[in-house]
VORO-64698 format. One record per atom (N, C-alpha, C): atom name; x negated, y, z; residue in three letters; residue number from 1. Coordinates in steps of 0.05 Angstrom, whole numbers, plus 5000, padded with zeros to 4 digits. Each point is the difference from the previous one (the first is absolute). Layout:
VORO-64698
R  atom    px    py    pz  res    n
R    CA     X     Y     Z  ALA  NUM
...
end
This chain:
VORO-64698
R  atom    px    py    pz  res    n
R     N  5058  5884  6149  MET    1
R    CA  4990  4980  4983  MET    1
R     C  4995  4974  5016  MET    1
R     N  5009  4978  4990  VAL    2
R    CA  4997  4975  5014  VAL    2
R     C  4973  4987  4992  VAL    2
R     N  4986  4991  5020  MET    3
R    CA  4974  4987  4995  MET    3
R     C  5005  4970  4995  MET    3
R     N  4998  4992  4975  THR    4
R    CA  5004  4972  4994  THR    4
R     C  4974  4984  5005  THR    4
R     N  5002  4974  5000  ALA    5
R    CA  4976  4983  5004  ALA    5
R     C  4981  5004  4977  ALA    5
R     N  5010  5004  4976  ARG    6
R    CA  4982  5004  4977  ARG    6
R     C  4985  5026  5002  ARG    6
R     N  5014  5022  5008  LYS    7
R    CA  4987  5026  5003  LYS    7
R     C  4979  4999  5022  LYS    7
R     N  5007  4987  5022  PHE    8
R    CA  4981  4997  5023  PHE    8
R     C  4976  4984  4990  PHE    8
R     N  5005  4979  4985  SER    9
R    CA  4978  4984  4990  SER    9
R     C  4982  5016  4981  SER    9
R     N  5012  5016  4983  LEU   10
R    CA  4984  5017  4982  LEU   10
R     C  4982  5019  5016  LEU   10
R     N  5011  5013  5020  GLY   11
R    CA  4983  5018  5016  GLY   11
R     C  4978  4985  5015  GLY   11
R     N  5007  4978  5011  LEU   12
R    CA  4980  4984  5015  LEU   12
R     C  4978  4989  4982  LEU   12
R     N  5008  4990  4977  LEU   13
R    CA  4980  4990  4980  LEU   13
R     C  4983  5022  4990  LEU   13
R     N  5012  5023  4995  ALA   14
R    CA  4984  5023  4990  ALA   14
R     C  4978  5007  5020  ALA   14
R     N  5008  5002  5025  VAL   15
R    CA  4980  5007  5021  VAL   15
R     C  4979  4978  5001  VAL   15
R     N  5008  4975  4999  LEU   16
R    CA  4982  4977  5002  LEU   16
R     C  4980  5001  4977  LEU   16
R     N  5009  5003  4975  PHE   17
R    CA  4982  5000  4977  PHE   17
R     C  4982  5024  4999  PHE   17
R     N  5011  5024  5006  VAL   18
R    CA  4984  5024  4999  VAL   18
R     C  4978  4999  5021  VAL   18
R     N  5008  4991  5024  THR   19
R    CA  4980  4997  5022  THR   19
R     C  4979  4979  4993  THR   19
R     N  5008  4977  4991  ALA   20
R    CA  4981  4979  4992  ALA   20
R     C  4982  5010  4978  ALA   20
R     N  5012  5014  4980  GLY   21
R    CA  4984  5010  4978  GLY   21
R     C  4979  5020  5009  GLY   21
R     N  5009  5018  5017  ALA   22
R    CA  4981  5020  5011  ALA   22
R     C  4978  4986  5016  ALA   22
R     N  5007  4979  5014  ASN   23
R    CA  4980  4985  5016  ASN   23
R     C  4979  4987  4982  ASN   23
R     N  5007  4994  4975  HIS   24
R    CA  4980  4989  4981  HIS   24
R     C  4977  5020  4996  HIS   24
R     N  5006  5025  5002  PHE   25
R    CA  4980  5021  4996  PHE   25
R     C  4986  5007  5027  PHE   25
R     N  5016  5001  5021  LEU   26
R    CA  4989  5007  5026  LEU   26
R     C  4983  4978  5013  LEU   26
R     N  5007  4975  4995  ASN   27
R    CA  4986  4977  5012  ASN   27
R     C  4995  4979  4978  ASN   27
R     N  4987  5009  4979  ALA   28
R    CA  4996  4982  4977  ALA   28
R     C  4984  4975  5008  ALA   28
R     N  4983  5002  5020  ASP   29
R    CA  4983  4978  5008  ASP   29
R     C  5017  4976  5010  ASP   29
R     N  5023  5006  5012  VAL   30
R    CA  5018  4978  5009  VAL   30
R     C  5010  4984  4976  VAL   30
R     N  5007  5013  4979  TYR   31
R    CA  5010  4987  4976  TYR   31
R     C  4978  4987  4984  TYR   31
R     N  4976  5012  5001  MET   32
R    CA  4977  4988  4986  MET   32
R     C  4993  4973  5013  MET   32
R     N  5004  4997  5026  ARG   33
R    CA  4993  4975  5014  ARG   33
R     C  5018  4977  4992  ARG   33
R     N  5025  5006  4992  ILE   34
R    CA  5019  4978  4993  ILE   34
R     C  5001  4994  4970  ILE   34
R     N  4985  5015  4985  MET   35
R    CA  4999  4996  4971  MET   35
R     C  4986  4974  4993  MET   35
R     N  5013  4983  4984  PRO   36
R    CA  4986  4976  4992  PRO   36
R     C  4974  5007  4986  PRO   36
R     N  4978  4986  5006  PRO   37
R    CA  4974  5007  4989  PRO   37
R     C  4999  4998  4969  PRO   37
R     N  5017  4984  4988  SER   38
R    CA  5000  4997  4971  SER   38
R     C  5013  5023  4986  SER   38
R     N  5013  5018  5014  PHE   39
R    CA  5012  5023  4987  PHE   39
R     C  4979  5022  4993  PHE   39
R     N  5001  5010  4976  PRO   40
R    CA  4980  5020  4992  PRO   40
R     C  5008  5028  5012  PRO   40
R     N  4980  5017  5003  MET   41
R    CA  5004  5027  5008  MET   41
R     C  5019  5003  5024  MET   41
R     N  4994  4988  5023  PRO   42
R    CA  5018  5000  5022  PRO   42
R     C  5008  5028  5010  PRO   42
R     N  4981  5019  5000  SER   43
R    CA  5007  5027  5010  SER   43
R     C  5020  5013  4981  SER   43
R     N  4997  4996  4974  THR   44
R    CA  5019  5011  4981  THR   44
R     C  5028  4987  5004  THR   44
R     N  5001  4974  5003  LEU   45
R    CA  5025  4986  5004  LEU   45
R     C  5014  5009  5026  LEU   45
R     N  4985  5005  5021  VAL   46
R    CA  5012  5010  5025  VAL   46
R     C  5012  5028  4995  VAL   46
R     N  4985  5017  4986  ALA   47
R    CA  5010  5027  4994  ALA   47
R     C  5025  4999  4982  ALA   47
R     N  4999  4984  4979  VAL   48
R    CA  5022  4998  4982  VAL   48
R     C  5025  4989  5014  VAL   48
R     N  4997  4980  5016  SER   49
R    CA  5023  4988  5014  SER   49
R     C  5011  5021  5020  SER   49
R     N  4983  5015  5013  GLY   50
R    CA  5009  5021  5018  GLY   50
R     C  5016  5021  4986  GLY   50
R     N  4989  5009  4977  PHE   51
R    CA  5014  5020  4983  PHE   51
R     C  5028  4991  4992  PHE   51
R     N  5002  4975  4991  PHE   52
R    CA  5026  4990  4991  PHE   52
R     C  5019  4994  5023  PHE   52
R     N  4989  4995  5024  GLU   53
R    CA  5018  4997  5023  GLU   53
R     C  5012  5027  5006  GLU   53
R     N  4984  5021  5000  ILE   54
R    CA  5011  5027  5005  ILE   54
R     C  5020  5008  4978  ILE   54
R     N  4992  4996  4975  LEU   55
R    CA  5018  5006  4978  LEU   55
R     C  5027  4985  5002  LEU   55
R     N  4998  4974  5006  GLY   56
R    CA  5025  4984  5002  GLY   56
R     C  5017  5009  5024  GLY   56
R     N  4987  5006  5022  GLY   57
R    CA  5014  5009  5024  GLY   57
R     C  5016  5026  4995  GLY   57
R     N  4987  5019  4987  VAL   58
R    CA  5013  5025  4993  VAL   58
R     C  5022  4994  4979  VAL   58
R     N  4994  4983  4981  GLY   59
R    CA  5020  4994  4979  GLY   59
R     C  5025  4988  5011  GLY   59
R     N  4999  4985  5022  LEU   60
R    CA  5024  4989  5012  LEU   60
R     C  5020  5022  5009  LEU   60
R     N  4989  5024  5005  LEU   61
R    CA  5017  5022  5010  LEU   61
R     C  5013  5016  4978  LEU   61
R     N  4991  4996  4975  VAL   62
R    CA  5010  5015  4977  VAL   62
R     C  5019  4982  4985  VAL   62
R     N  5026  5007  5000  THR   63
R    CA  5020  4983  4989  THR   63
R     C  4993  4989  4972  THR   63
R     N  4993  5017  4982  ARG   64
R    CA  4994  4990  4972  ARG   64
R     C  4975  4984  4998  ARG   64
R     N  4983  5001  5021  LEU   65
R    CA  4975  4985  4999  LEU   65
R     C  5001  4975  5018  LEU   65
R     N  5022  4997  5015  ARG   66
R    CA  5002  4979  5020  ARG   66
R     C  4996  4972  4988  ARG   66
R     N  5014  4994  4979  ARG   67
R    CA  4998  4973  4989  ARG   67
R     C  4972  4995  4988  ARG   67
R     N  4989  5018  4984  PRO   68
R    CA  4972  4996  4990  PRO   68
R     C  4980  4998  5024  PRO   68
R     N  5004  5016  5020  ALA   69
R    CA  4983  4998  5024  ALA   69
R     C  5002  4973  5013  ALA   69
R     N  5025  4990  5002  GLY   70
R    CA  5004  4974  5012  GLY   70
R     C  4985  4978  4984  GLY   70
R     N  5003  5001  4974  TRP   71
R    CA  4986  4980  4983  TRP   71
R     C  4970  5003  5003  TRP   71
R     N  4991  5025  5001  GLY   72
R    CA  4971  5004  5003  GLY   72
R     C  4989  4990  5026  GLY   72
R     N  5015  5005  5022  LEU   73
R    CA  4992  4990  5026  LEU   73
R     C  5000  4970  5001  LEU   73
R     N  5019  4988  4988  ILE   74
R    CA  5001  4970  4999  ILE   74
R     C  4976  4990  4985  ILE   74
R     N  4993  5012  4978  ALA   75
R    CA  4977  4992  4985  ALA   75
R     C  4974  5003  5017  ALA   75
R     N  4999  5022  5015  LEU   76
R    CA  4977  5005  5017  LEU   76
R     C  4999  4979  5022  LEU   76
R     N  5022  4994  5012  LEU   77
R    CA  5001  4980  5022  LEU   77
R     C  4991  4972  4989  LEU   77
R     N  5007  4994  4976  ILE   78
R    CA  4990  4975  4988  ILE   78
R     C  4970  5002  4994  ILE   78
R     N  4992  5023  4990  ALA   79
R    CA  4971  5003  4993  ALA   79
R     C  4982  4999  5024  ALA   79
R     N  5009  5009  5023  VAL   80
R    CA  4982  4999  5024  VAL   80
R     C  5003  4974  5015  VAL   80
R     N  5018  4982  4992  PHE   81
R    CA  5004  4975  5014  PHE   81
R     C  4975  4983  5002  PHE   81
R     N  4983  5000  4979  PRO   82
R    CA  4975  4985  5003  PRO   82
R     C  4983  5008  5024  PRO   82
R     N  5001  5025  5008  ALA   83
R    CA  4985  5008  5024  ALA   83
R     C  5012  4986  5025  ALA   83
R     N  5026  4997  5001  ASN   84
R    CA  5012  4986  5023  ASN   84
R     C  4992  4970  4999  ASN   84
R     N  4999  4988  4977  ILE   85
R    CA  4992  4972  4997  ILE   85
R     C  4971  4998  5009  ILE   85
R     N  4983  5018  4990  HIS   86
R    CA  4972  5000  5008  HIS   86
R     C  4997  5001  5030  HIS   86
R     N  5015  5017  5013  MET   87
R    CA  4998  5002  5029  MET   87
R     C  5009  4974  5013  MET   87
R     N  5022  4988  4990  ALA   88
R    CA  5010  4975  5012  ALA   88
R     C  4980  4977  4997  ALA   88
R     N  4985  5000  4978  LEU   89
R    CA  4981  4979  4995  LEU   89
R     C  4973  5005  5015  LEU   89
R     N  4997  5024  5010  ASN   90
R    CA  4975  5007  5013  ASN   90
R     C  5005  5015  5027  ASN   90
R     N  5017  4989  5016  THR   91
R    CA  5007  5013  5025  THR   91
R     C  4976  5006  5018  THR   91
R     N  4979  4983  4998  SER   92
R    CA  4977  5004  5018  SER   92
R     C  4985  5026  4993  SER   92
R     N  5005  5011  4976  GLN   93
R    CA  4987  5025  4992  GLN   93
R     C  5014  5024  5013  GLN   93
R     N  5023  4995  5013  TYR   94
R    CA  5016  5022  5011  TYR   94
R     C  5006  4993  5030  TYR   94
R     N  4979  4999  5016  PRO   95
R    CA  5005  4992  5028  PRO   95
R     C  5017  5019  5016  PRO   95
R     N  5001  5025  4991  ASP   96
R    CA  5016  5020  5015  ASP   96
R     C  5030  4999  4994  ASP   96
R     N  5008  4983  4981  ILE   97
R    CA  5028  4996  4993  ILE   97
R     C  5008  4972  5006  ILE   97
R     N  5021  4996  5017  PRO   98
R    CA  5008  4973  5006  PRO   98
R     C  5008  4985  4974  PRO   98
R     N  4991  4975  4999  ALA   99
R    CA  5006  4983  4976  ALA   99
R     C  5030  4998  4995  ALA   99
R     N  5016  5000  5021  SER  100
R    CA  5029  4998  4997  SER  100
R     C  5011  5024  4984  SER  100
R     N  4988  5024  5005  LEU  101
R    CA  5009  5024  4986  LEU  101
R     C  4991  4998  4970  LEU  101
R     N  4977  4990  4996  ILE  102
R    CA  4990  4997  4973  ILE  102
R     C  5018  4981  4984  ILE  102
R     N  5007  4978  5012  TYR  103
R    CA  5018  4981  4987  TYR  103
R     C  5028  5011  4996  TYR  103
R     N  5009  5016  5020  ALA  104
R    CA  5027  5012  4998  ALA  104
R     C  5002  5019  4977  ALA  104
R     N  4978  5012  4992  ARG  105
R    CA  5000  5020  4978  ARG  105
R     C  5009  4987  4974  ARG  105
R     N  4995  4974  4996  LEU  106
R    CA  5006  4987  4975  LEU  106
R     C  5031  5001  4995  LEU  106
R     N  5016  4989  5018  PRO  107
R    CA  5029  5001  4995  PRO  107
R     C  5011  5028  5003  PRO  107
R     N  4987  5017  5017  MET  108
R    CA  5010  5027  5003  MET  108
R     C  4997  5016  4974  MET  108
R     N  4981  4993  4984  GLN  109
R    CA  4997  5014  4974  GLN  109
R     C  5025  4996  4983  GLN  109
R     N  5011  4975  5000  PHE  110
R    CA  5024  4994  4984  PHE  110
R     C  5024  5014  5012  PHE  110
R     N  5001  5002  5027  ALA  111
R    CA  5022  5015  5013  ALA  111
R     C  4998  5029  4992  ALA  111
R     N  4976  5011  4999  LEU  112
R    CA  4997  5028  4992  LEU  112
R     C  5008  5005  4971  LEU  112
R     N  4994  4981  4983  ILE  113
R    CA  5008  5002  4972  ILE  113
R     C  5031  5000  4999  ILE  113
R     N  5013  4983  5014  ALA  114
R    CA  5029  4999  5001  ALA  114
R     C  5012  5026  5011  ALA  114
R     N  4987  5011  5020  TRP  115
R    CA  5009  5025  5012  TRP  115
R     C  4998  5023  4980  TRP  115
R     N  4978  5001  4986  VAL  116
R    CA  4997  5021  4980  VAL  116
R     C  5021  4997  4978  VAL  116
R     N  5005  4975  4991  ALA  117
R    CA  5020  4995  4980  ALA  117
R     C  5028  5009  5009  ALA  117
R     N  5006  4994  5025  TYR  118
R    CA  5026  5008  5012  TYR  118
R     C  5002  5031  5001  TYR  118
R     N  4980  5012  5012  ALA  119
R    CA  5001  5029  5005  ALA  119
R     C  5001  5016  4974  ALA  119
R     N  4985  4991  4980  SER  120
R    CA  4999  5014  4974  SER  120
R     C  5022  4991  4981  SER  120
R     N  5018  4983  5010  ASP  121
R    CA  5024  4991  4985  ASP  121
R     C  4993  4987  4974  ASP  121
R     N  4980  4982  5000  LEU  122
R    CA  4992  4988  4975  LEU  122
R     C  5019  4978  4990  LEU  122
R     N  5018  4991  5017  ARG  123
R    CA  5019  4979  4991  ARG  123
R     C  5022  5012  4984  ARG  123
R     N  5005  5026  5003  ARG  124
R    CA  5021  5013  4984  ARG  124
R     C  4991  5002  4971  ARG  124
R     N  5016  4991  4981  PRO  125
R    CA  4991  5001  4972  PRO  125
R     C  4999  5029  4990  PRO  125
R     N  4981  5005  4983  THR  126
R    CA  4998  5026  4988  THR  126
R     C  5020  5001  4977  THR  126
R     N  5008  5024  4991  PRO  127
R    CA  5020  5001  4978  PRO  127
R     C  4991  4984  4975  PRO  127
R     N  4975  4999  4995  ALA  128
R    CA  4990  4985  4976  ALA  128
R     C  5003  4970  5003  ALA  128
R     N  5002  4990  5025  THR  129
R    CA  5001  4971  5004  THR  129
R     C  5027  4991  5011  THR  129
R     N  5018  5019  5004  SER  130
R    CA  5026  4993  5012  SER  130
R     C  5019  4989  4979  SER  130
R     N  5007  4974  5003  HIS  131
R    CA  5018  4988  4981  HIS  131
R     C  5028  5011  5003  HIS  131
R     N  5008  5008  5024  HIS  132
R    CA  5026  5011  5005  HIS  132
R     C  5003  5026  4983  HIS  132
R     N  4980  5017  5001  GLU  133
R    CA  5002  5025  4985  GLU  133
R     C  5000  4995  4970  GLU  133
R     N  4985  4979  4991  ASP  134
R    CA  5001  4993  4972  ASP  134
R     C  5028  4991  4991  ASP  134
R     N  5012  4984  5017  GLU  135
R    CA  5027  4990  4995  GLU  135
R     C  5020  5023  4999  GLU  135
R     N  4997  5019  5019  THR  136
R    CA  5018  5023  5000  THR  136
R     C  4996  5017  4975  THR  136
R     N  4976  5004  4992  ALA  137
R    CA  4995  5015  4975  ALA  137
R     C  5012  4986  4976  ALA  137
R     N  4997  4974  4999  LEU  138
R    CA  5012  4985  4977  LEU  138
R     C  5030  5002  5001  LEU  138
R     N  5012  4998  5023  ALA  139
R    CA  5029  5002  5003  ALA  139
R     C  5010  5027  4991  ALA  139
R     N  4985  5021  5008  ASP  140
R    CA  5007  5027  4992  ASP  140
R     C  4998  5003  4970  ASP  140
R     N  4980  4989  4988  ALA  141
R    CA  4996  5001  4971  ALA  141
R     C  5023  4986  4986  ALA  141
R     N  5008  4977  5011  ASP  142
R    CA  5022  4984  4988  ASP  142
R     C  5026  5016  5001  ASP  142
R     N  5005  5014  5023  VAL  143
R    CA  5024  5016  5002  VAL  143
R     C  5000  5023  4980  VAL  143
R     N  4977  5012  4996  THR  144
R    CA  4997  5022  4980  THR  144
R     C  5006  4990  4972  THR  144
R     N  4989  4976  4993  VAL  145
R    CA  5004  4989  4973  VAL  145
R     C  5030  4994  4996  VAL  145
R     N  5013  4988  5020  ARG  146
R    CA  5028  4993  4998  ARG  146
R     C  5017  5025  4997  ARG  146
R     N  4993  5021  5015  SER  147
R    CA  5015  5025  4998  SER  147
R     C  4999  5013  4973  SER  147
R     N  4976  4998  4987  GLU  148
R    CA  4997  5012  4974  GLU  148
R     C  5015  4984  4979  GLU  148
R     N  5003  4974  5003  LYS  149
R    CA  5015  4983  4981  LYS  149
R     C  5030  5004  5002  LYS  149
R     N  5010  5007  5023  GLU  150
R    CA  5029  5002  5004  GLU  150
R     C  5011  5026  4990  GLU  150
end
């Protein structure tokens, strides 16, 4: 079996998300510190985001769940982006993390979104949205109608 870049990415992303998700439970205090103060129920949000990271990471490895998992992980990455913004606006609250790393997280989040989209093959149209398949079905129907008339 040949290891393609997409398959390698799926495996690496699965490990990344499952590990990060588990870390939300093992070291919840780390995630609580970066939560914007305006967010309600921070401990619940940390647990929920960790749960969905694990779920999404595992979902990437299951072929029929890969695309929904990809969409879910992208939604999660967007949902947690305010924490990255909060950190960037308040670097002095995180003296143990270099400000350059905090700022780098902002564009890295978009790169991670693109990587998830690539690995989970979200650019490929689904049968319900594929115009090519619709055209093929119409052409087949047209051939059937013509054959019946002849």
